[in-house]
C-alpha positions, 0 to 999 in steps of 0.5 A: 266699790270693793268687789270683795265686800259685796261677796262677803256681804252676800255670803253673810246674808245667805247665812253661810258666815255668822262671823262676817255677819257679826263683823258687819253688824258691829261695823254698821252700828259704829263699833268695829270689833276688829278695831276694838280688838286691835286697840286692846292688843296695842294697850297690852303692848303687843308689837304693831305688826301683830296688832294688824295681823292677829285680828285678821287671823282670829276672824279667819279662824272663827270663820273656818271653825264656826260649824263646830260652834254652831253645828246646825246649818239652819241655826247659822243661817238664822243667826247670820241673817238676823244679825245683818237685818237687825243691825240695819234696822237698828241703825235706821231706827237710831238715825231716825230717833236722833232727828 
């Protein structure tokens, strides 16, 4: 298992990264946001190297500046935890309903 993934998950669950929580939630629910952004850039005709680099830079920038978008720390923690726990509960519910 990737030790970086555990660190990022823990950081998101502690409420320090809404950006990670959003990426985690979309991945758990089966719609990876980074993949969708990469496909959009590829369809727009962006060079393949930029298709790989631009989503990472965008998410890095969002993670660095999320304090500007959500200035209250308690609200950031609530959103991050809600996204992670909500996506896990929704994924379990979807799997249970498909049976």
